[in-house]
C-alpha positions, 0 to 999 in steps of 0.5 A: 733283690738284696735287703735294705741296709739300715741307714740313718740321716742326722744333723750335728751342730758342731759350732754355733750356726754350723750344721753338718749332715751325717749318714750312719749305718746300723751295726750288728753289735748288740747293746742293751736297749740301743742300736749302735750306728757307725758313720758312713759319710758326712758333709765336709763343709757346714750349712747355715741352717739345720734345714739346709743340712738336712736337705743336703744330707737327703740329696747325698743319700739319693746320690749314693743309693739311687731310687732303690735305696741302700742295698748291697 
């Protein structure tokens, strides 16, 4: 089985009360004391709460990667 990709889920509030989920993947680019990530996918429409955006982001992750997680 291929190794898991390092995928992170975060929520950004771009405007007051407008929350967007963002899936990001770690890169191999080396930085001192930091692990850089690049966006993979994000919500097109805002959510009214942080919690709703977070749950929607997790659902998107499950749709994208299934039960076995983000593998190549």
